[in-house]
KEKE-532551 format. One line per field, with one value per residue (C-alpha): residue in one letter; z, y, x; residue number from 1. Coordinates in Angstrom, 2 decimals, padded with zeros to 5 digits. Layout:
// KEKE-532551
residuo	A,...
Z	Z,...
Y	Y,...
X	X,...
num	NUM,...
This chain:
// KEKE-532551
residuo	M,S,R,R,F,D,A,I,V,I,G,A,G,Q,A,G,P,A,L,A,G,R,L,T,A,A,G,Q,A,V,A,L,I,E,R,H,L,F,G,G,T,C,V,N,T,G,C,M,P,T,K,A,L,V,A,S,A,Y,A,A,H,L,A,R,R,A,G,D,F,G,V,L,V,P,G,A,V,G,I,D,P,K,A,V,A,A,R,Q,Q,G,V,S,A,T,A,R,G,N,V,E,R,W,L,R,G,M,K,G,C,T,V,L,T,G,H,A,R,F,Q,G,P,R,T,V,A,V,N,G,E,V,L,E,A,E,R,I,F,I,N,V,G,G,R,A,R,V,P,D,L,P,G,I,D,R,I,P,Y,L,T,N,T,T,M,L,Q,L,D,T,L,P,E,H,L,V,V,V,G,G,S,Y,I,G,L,E,F,A,Q,I,Y,R,R,F,G,S,A,V,T,V,I,E,Q,G,P,R,L,I,A,R,E,D,P,D,V,S,E,A,V,A,D,I,L,A,R,E,G,I,G,L,R,L,N,A,A,C,I,R,L,A,P,H,P,D,G,V,A,V,A,V,D,C,T,D,G,P,P,E,V,V,G,S,H,V,L,L,A,V,G,R,R,P,N,T,D,D,L,G,L,E,A,A,G,I,A,T,D,A,N,G,T,I,R,V,G,E,D,L,Q,T,T,V,P,G,V,Y,A,L,G,D,C,N,G,R,G,A,F,T,H,T,A,Y,N,D,F,E,I,V,A,A,N,L,L,D,G,A,S,R,R,V,S,D,R,V,S,A,Y,A,L,Y,T,D,P,P,L,G,R,V,G,L,T,E,A,Q,V,R,A,T,G,R,P,A,L,I,G,T,R,P,M,T,R,V,G,R,A,V,E,K,S,E,T,L,G,F,M,K,V,L,V,D,A,E,S,R,A,L,L,G,A,A,I,L,G,T,A,G,D,E,A,V,H,G,I,L,D,M,M,H,A,G,A,A,A,P,V,L,Q,W,A,V,P,I,H,P,T,V,S,E,L,I,P,T,L,L,G,D,L,R,P,L,V
Z	113.17,110.52,107.62,104.36,101.87,098.64,100.21,103.49,103.54,106.79,107.08,105.38,104.34,100.83,099.33,101.25,099.94,096.40,096.26,097.83,094.96,092.31,093.96,094.47,090.78,089.77,091.63,094.78,098.20,100.46,104.05,104.95,108.63,110.11,113.92,114.22,111.67,107.89,105.36,107.20,107.86,104.91,105.81,109.45,110.70,107.53,104.43,104.48,108.04,107.92,104.39,105.44,108.27,105.69,103.78,106.88,107.63,104.15,104.34,107.55,106.04,102.86,104.88,106.66,103.38,101.79,101.66,099.34,096.72,097.29,099.41,102.60,105.34,108.40,111.65,112.83,111.23,114.03,114.33,115.63,116.68,117.44,113.84,112.32,114.17,112.97,109.38,109.32,111.52,109.08,106.01,107.64,108.79,105.43,103.73,106.22,106.05,102.28,102.45,105.22,103.21,100.00,101.73,103.56,100.49,098.26,096.94,097.91,100.75,104.35,106.57,110.22,112.72,115.13,115.83,113.30,114.26,112.35,113.62,110.65,107.18,106.06,109.07,110.67,114.29,114.76,117.38,118.40,114.91,112.61,108.83,106.18,102.67,100.23,099.88,102.67,102.26,105.03,104.78,108.39,108.13,110.65,113.75,115.28,116.60,120.23,121.01,124.11,125.30,128.78,130.65,128.23,130.65,132.83,130.30,128.16,124.63,121.22,118.08,114.59,115.66,118.96,117.30,115.15,118.44,119.57,119.42,121.18,120.04,121.92,123.38,122.32,120.34,120.65,117.75,118.28,114.83,111.83,109.02,106.79,109.46,111.96,109.56,108.35,111.69,112.68,109.92,110.26,114.01,113.55,111.13,113.53,115.94,118.18,119.21,117.42,117.95,115.77,117.60,115.22,116.37,112.95,111.30,108.98,108.31,106.21,105.75,103.12,100.89,099.30,101.35,099.17,099.66,103.32,103.55,101.67,103.67,107.02,105.50,104.50,108.13,109.81,107.80,109.47,112.94,113.53,115.89,114.58,116.97,114.94,116.14,119.44,120.01,123.47,123.82,127.41,128.74,131.98,133.39,133.82,135.46,132.06,130.13,129.40,129.39,126.47,127.19,124.05,123.51,120.62,119.39,119.37,121.65,125.09,126.56,127.24,125.35,127.30,125.58,126.37,124.06,122.71,119.45,118.82,115.04,114.71,112.23,111.92,112.87,111.23,112.93,112.95,116.55,117.35,114.37,115.34,112.24,113.70,113.99,110.08,109.69,108.26,108.52,109.52,110.11,113.51,113.09,112.48,108.75,106.79,104.10,100.65,097.13,094.01,093.75,097.54,098.60,101.96,102.93,102.95,099.62,099.18,101.84,100.65,102.58,101.03,102.17,105.07,106.69,103.80,104.02,100.19,100.09,103.10,101.22,100.06,096.52,096.96,099.15,096.27,093.64,095.87,095.14,091.39,091.33,093.19,091.28,087.89,088.62,090.12,087.86,084.82,084.08,084.34,085.91,087.51,090.25,092.95,091.34,088.17,089.91,090.02,093.39,094.08,097.04,098.46,101.57,102.11,103.73,101.85,099.28,098.90,097.76,094.93,094.53,091.90,091.33,092.62,094.53,093.46,096.17,094.93,091.31,092.45,094.39,091.17,089.50,086.25,084.04,084.71,083.81,086.13,085.63,088.19,088.45,091.09,091.80,091.43,087.70,087.30,086.08,087.68,091.19,090.59,089.61,092.84,095.11,096.10,094.91,097.70,096.61,093.36,090.68,089.95,087.52,086.96,083.68,082.48,080.38,077.86,077.29,078.43,080.47,083.31,086.71,089.10,090.01,093.08,092.68,095.82,095.14,094.66,092.93,093.08,094.11,090.82,088.53,089.38,087.71,084.21,085.11,086.91,084.00,081.44,083.70,083.91,080.38,079.73,077.63,077.36,078.40,074.73,074.45,077.42,076.25,073.12,074.73,074.60,078.19,079.07,079.89,082.88,084.89,086.86,084.65,081.67,083.03,083.15,079.29,080.00,082.75,080.28,077.78,080.49,081.56,082.64,083.68,087.41,088.85
Y	106.47,106.18,103.97,105.48,104.35,105.69,105.46,104.68,103.37,103.74,100.99,097.95,098.62,098.57,101.25,100.46,097.02,097.57,100.83,099.12,096.52,099.22,101.05,098.07,096.83,100.03,099.46,101.60,100.51,100.73,100.43,099.35,099.81,098.05,098.36,095.67,093.53,093.49,094.08,097.04,097.75,095.70,092.48,092.55,094.50,095.66,094.21,090.69,089.53,091.49,090.18,086.69,087.18,088.73,085.50,083.53,085.47,085.21,081.43,081.36,083.72,081.72,078.54,079.69,080.79,077.39,076.39,079.52,077.75,074.26,073.10,071.07,071.70,069.39,071.40,074.60,076.51,077.05,079.00,077.67,081.31,079.69,078.20,081.68,083.40,080.93,081.13,085.01,085.04,082.60,084.47,087.46,085.40,083.86,087.26,088.77,086.09,086.36,090.19,089.79,086.99,088.77,091.90,090.04,088.08,091.10,092.07,095.56,095.72,096.11,095.16,096.56,095.90,098.71,102.12,104.71,108.53,111.35,113.26,115.48,115.95,113.19,111.10,108.47,106.64,103.01,100.73,103.43,103.36,106.44,105.97,108.56,108.88,111.55,110.26,109.17,107.50,107.44,104.48,104.29,103.83,104.56,103.42,103.47,106.90,106.60,109.50,111.32,110.23,110.58,107.28,105.78,105.36,103.40,100.51,098.12,098.64,097.15,098.62,097.13,095.76,094.01,092.82,090.58,088.96,087.69,083.89,084.20,085.64,088.62,088.31,091.91,093.95,097.60,099.67,103.27,104.87,104.15,104.17,101.72,099.88,099.72,098.50,095.70,094.50,094.95,092.80,090.15,089.49,089.74,086.87,084.99,085.24,088.13,090.90,094.15,097.76,100.35,103.98,106.99,110.62,111.92,111.68,109.03,106.15,106.71,110.40,110.63,108.74,110.09,109.84,107.27,104.92,105.48,104.59,101.49,100.34,101.10,099.00,096.16,095.85,096.46,093.56,091.51,092.50,095.17,097.90,101.39,104.21,107.64,111.21,109.99,113.45,112.73,109.26,108.30,104.92,103.40,099.97,097.77,094.28,092.80,094.67,098.26,100.76,103.22,106.21,108.15,111.15,110.13,111.33,107.75,104.67,104.08,106.31,103.59,100.60,097.81,095.64,092.68,094.42,097.84,098.54,102.00,102.57,106.51,107.17,106.75,108.72,108.38,106.83,109.95,111.16,109.47,109.68,112.80,114.75,118.12,117.25,116.98,119.95,117.89,119.68,117.87,119.02,119.06,115.22,114.42,113.94,114.50,117.24,116.47,117.88,116.21,114.31,112.92,114.92,116.41,120.06,118.72,118.09,114.42,113.08,111.63,110.28,107.46,105.70,106.39,108.88,111.55,111.80,111.29,108.52,105.91,103.05,099.99,100.53,104.49,103.46,101.39,104.01,106.17,103.80,103.98,107.72,108.02,105.10,106.36,110.09,109.14,106.14,106.35,110.30,110.52,113.43,111.69,113.47,112.29,114.16,112.25,109.21,108.67,108.39,104.84,102.42,099.96,099.15,095.51,094.89,092.29,093.44,095.40,099.11,099.93,103.85,105.97,109.49,111.96,111.53,112.91,115.47,116.72,116.91,118.92,121.34,121.92,123.60,121.94,120.50,116.64,113.60,110.52,106.99,104.46,100.97,098.87,095.47,093.98,094.56,092.91,089.44,088.21,089.43,087.84,084.50,084.70,085.91,088.85,091.78,094.29,097.71,099.73,101.15,104.88,106.50,110.43,111.97,115.60,116.69,118.58,116.73,113.20,112.68,110.02,111.77,109.02,106.11,103.91,100.26,098.95,095.29,091.80,092.13,095.99,096.13,094.40,095.84,099.29,098.86,099.12,102.73,103.44,102.23,104.29,107.28,106.90,106.50,109.75,108.06,109.59,107.87,106.83,104.73,102.62,102.56,100.81,097.94,094.63,093.07,089.48,088.17,087.53,089.77,092.89,094.76,094.22,096.79,099.56,100.40,100.04,102.70,105.02,104.53,105.75,108.92,111.74,115.32,115.69,118.17
X	146.44,143.69,142.79,142.11,139.47,138.00,134.37,132.83,129.29,127.41,124.68,123.80,120.32,118.76,121.08,124.43,125.40,124.38,126.41,129.36,128.98,129.22,132.04,134.18,133.50,134.85,138.10,137.55,138.37,135.28,134.57,131.05,129.93,126.88,126.14,123.63,121.79,122.48,119.92,118.16,114.58,113.11,114.80,114.72,111.59,109.77,108.75,110.04,108.82,105.52,104.53,105.52,102.88,100.38,100.91,100.02,097.07,095.78,096.06,094.07,091.63,091.07,090.99,087.99,086.45,087.06,083.47,082.78,084.82,083.27,086.28,085.65,088.05,087.00,087.01,088.12,090.97,093.58,096.88,100.19,101.66,105.13,105.23,103.91,106.68,109.46,108.49,108.79,111.77,113.41,112.46,114.36,117.32,117.90,117.83,120.09,122.67,122.72,123.51,126.28,127.83,127.76,129.37,132.02,132.95,133.07,136.65,137.71,135.06,136.16,133.18,133.25,130.62,130.22,128.50,130.04,130.22,131.49,134.43,134.67,133.31,135.86,136.36,134.43,135.30,134.29,135.33,138.03,139.58,139.39,138.59,138.97,137.44,136.69,133.05,130.90,127.51,124.84,122.17,121.11,117.48,114.74,112.83,109.54,108.51,107.24,104.91,104.83,101.31,100.17,101.06,103.52,106.11,103.66,102.72,104.41,104.14,104.86,106.24,106.78,110.05,108.81,105.65,107.81,109.18,105.79,105.17,101.94,098.65,097.42,093.90,093.08,095.44,094.87,096.63,097.47,097.66,095.44,098.04,099.92,101.97,099.16,096.37,098.69,099.27,095.58,094.36,097.10,096.22,092.49,092.96,095.14,092.26,092.95,090.24,091.65,090.73,092.41,092.56,093.19,093.42,092.20,088.60,089.61,092.17,095.42,094.72,097.24,094.82,091.71,088.36,086.93,090.00,090.07,086.25,086.73,089.75,087.54,084.64,087.00,088.58,085.15,083.74,086.30,085.44,088.32,087.02,087.84,087.95,088.33,088.56,090.55,091.55,093.25,094.82,095.93,097.45,097.36,097.90,094.82,094.60,093.64,096.62,096.51,093.67,093.62,091.41,090.11,087.88,085.95,082.57,081.22,081.82,082.92,085.52,088.01,089.53,091.20,093.62,096.05,098.72,099.20,101.03,102.14,102.07,102.41,105.16,108.93,112.10,115.56,118.49,120.56,120.50,123.93,125.87,127.96,126.35,127.09,130.92,130.86,128.49,125.75,122.26,119.07,115.59,113.71,112.99,116.50,116.06,119.18,118.90,119.73,119.72,118.53,121.64,121.27,124.31,123.90,125.04,128.56,130.03,130.83,128.70,125.44,122.43,120.33,117.17,114.83,117.20,116.95,113.08,112.82,110.75,111.08,110.38,112.61,112.12,113.12,116.03,117.20,116.55,118.61,121.49,120.80,120.73,124.02,125.84,124.82,125.90,129.28,130.16,128.29,128.37,124.71,122.87,119.82,117.74,115.50,112.51,112.73,110.91,107.24,105.89,104.48,103.83,101.47,099.29,099.58,096.01,093.97,092.91,096.06,096.12,098.42,099.13,101.10,101.27,098.84,095.91,092.48,092.84,096.16,094.96,092.09,094.66,096.37,093.45,093.98,091.31,091.23,089.47,088.75,087.86,086.38,085.35,084.23,086.07,082.68,082.88,086.42,086.12,089.37,087.98,084.78,086.33,088.46,085.45,087.50,085.40,086.14,087.55,087.79,090.07,090.64,092.68,093.21,094.36,095.13,092.24,094.20,097.57,095.96,099.01,098.53,098.38,097.73,095.85,094.54,093.76,092.23,091.48,092.86,096.29,096.11,099.70,100.78,098.30,099.19,102.55,101.04,100.40,103.56,105.64,103.71,104.02,107.68,108.09,106.28,103.48,099.87,096.74,095.68,098.98,097.82,094.17,095.01,097.32,096.06,096.28,095.93,092.52,091.45,093.58,092.99,095.24,093.18,090.49,092.99,092.43,088.72,089.06,090.77,087.89,085.43,086.93,084.74,085.39,086.73,084.28
num	1,2,3,4,5,6,7,8,9,10,11,12,13,14,15,16,17,18,19,20,21,22,23,24,25,26,27,28,29,30,31,32,33,34,35,36,37,38,39,40,41,42,43,44,45,46,47,48,49,50,51,52,53,54,55,56,57,58,59,60,61,62,63,64,65,66,67,68,69,70,71,72,73,74,75,76,77,78,79,80,81,82,83,84,85,86,87,88,89,90,91,92,93,94,95,96,97,98,99,100,101,102,103,104,105,106,107,108,109,110,111,112,113,114,115,116,117,118,119,120,121,122,123,124,125,126,127,128,129,130,131,132,133,134,135,136,137,138,139,140,141,142,143,144,145,146,147,148,149,150,151,152,153,154,155,156,157,158,159,160,161,162,163,164,165,166,167,168,169,170,171,172,173,174,175,176,177,178,179,180,181,182,183,184,185,186,187,188,189,190,191,192,193,194,195,196,197,198,199,200,201,202,203,204,205,206,207,208,209,210,211,212,213,214,215,216,217,218,219,220,221,222,223,224,225,226,227,228,229,230,231,232,233,234,235,236,237,238,239,240,241,242,243,244,245,246,247,248,249,250,251,252,253,254,255,256,257,258,259,260,261,262,263,264,265,266,267,268,269,270,271,272,273,274,275,276,277,278,279,280,281,282,283,284,285,286,287,288,289,290,291,292,293,294,295,296,297,298,299,300,301,302,303,304,305,306,307,308,309,310,311,312,313,314,315,316,317,318,319,320,321,322,323,324,325,326,327,328,329,330,331,332,333,334,335,336,337,338,339,340,341,342,343,344,345,346,347,348,349,350,351,352,353,354,355,356,357,358,359,360,361,362,363,364,365,366,367,368,369,370,371,372,373,374,375,376,377,378,379,380,381,382,383,384,385,386,387,388,389,390,391,392,393,394,395,396,397,398,399,400,401,402,403,404,405,406,407,408,409,410,411,412,413,414,415,416,417,418,419,420,421,422,423,424,425,426,427,428,429,430,431,432,433,434,435,436,437,438,439,440,441,442,443,444,445,446,447,448,449,450,451,452,453,454,455,456,457,458,459
């Protein structure tokens, strides 16, 4: 026997619950299957708990700088790691509970807890029961990739998930991986008082970014006492009386770093290896990422993949936009495509990096004539007033059409200020439209028109 629904949603991340809401509101019977924690990566092991930690770390950092603002804080600034952990776990628990209550109270939505596996292109098994539907939506997210490093099986290690279970401070945290997740945790725990070393195989941090951004971020972290070991060509792990020894072949520095804790932050992989995708004929790449078209449909008609598992964004905001695309196309008669959205994201170190569109390197690779505008944060009034002047702003514009091509704002409020450029790019507005806007003073955003007024050829 099997139960039939109009739609089956596998996973309760950012896209799944919202899609269930739209489908049930349209009168459809929906089964939503979640095997563990409602809310997905963002709520449980990503954005919400880590940004709660960022906030705690910022508070500690600002308290230590109180004298710079004429504020007297008697005694040393201390950290209560159990209270810090309880706060971030409480933020996650509240959001997770809200998502689950919403779904379980949703009229027309049947919530099942268990591991879903495809038995065919229209059938899914869960808890010994078979469900059928004409449309199936996969929203299973991803997890930390554990690299096959020599000695990995001999030592205890942390991932972004298990880091969030800590309620003590590592004496020396060694972060393997110099990209977004690793750098955020590195700064968080340095500000909490741990010694921190970041080990990166490449020649620079966050290799996806332009060299000037990478260098500026490295300088920001180094100023706070975070050790950086770049060009670590051969990383090996071994037990050590003081924790874990990490051997590195670097051009500079000692050949070994000993830490009390090791965090692996070397990428993500989708949670698709135990879904039975082969039984449905759903194609994936070598990493397990589900192949999708512009409408997010898989190689099987009627089966869609949304969020991290489809490799088309791997951010909370892109996962939610996946929901919007699918819902608009199926329910509103639209023809929206993944390629319509403007790429944007942030790095939540302090100061943060807000990024939108093409990097300078990508613009150069196109060969098109382009213009560039830059400004150090030392020349941004709002940054000066806050005594947070590290970083810079950069914008890139097509020299002929004056179309906005991309921007990077590394500095205080950079993750917010970049949205002015993102919105204009989405609207298809040219740079002069934004240049003649009248922004509020004093803000970081007010300098964006000034950047556009100081464009020079990109050579």
